[in-house]
N, C-alpha and C positions, 0 to 999 in steps of 0.2 A: 558600452562594449563589454561583452562577456568573454572571458578567456577560460577555456577549459584545459586544465593541466592534467596529465596522466596521474593517476593515483600513485603515491609513493609506495604503497603497499598493495600489489595487485590482488592479494587474497581478500582485501577488504570488499571489493566489488562482488567477488564470488560469495563471500560470507553473507553480505547484505542480501543478495538475491536469494540465497538458500533460506535465510531466516524469513524473508518476505513471503516466500512460497509456503513455508511451514505455517506462518501466521494465517495466511489466506485459507489454507487447508483446515486449520483448527477452528477458525471463526467463520466458516462458510455460511452457516445459518444466520449469524449476525449480519453479514453482508447482504444476504437476501432480504432480511427485515429492513435494513437501511434503504435498500433500493426501493422496496415497496413503500416505505414511509416518504421517501423523497418525491414520489409521484403525487402525493397529496399534501405534503407540508413543505414549506420553503426550507431548504437545507436539511430536510429529513428529521427535524426536531420541532416540538411544539413551541 
């Protein structure tokens, strides 16, 4: 059974989402390369 409790610090979720979006924006090409590799290699790595 999984219990999900509200975050004691509501700003943590907001901060996490903002940082995740920044990371994805800054590493977009890396993500594209990973997706391309994943199509031909198990797990996207040799």
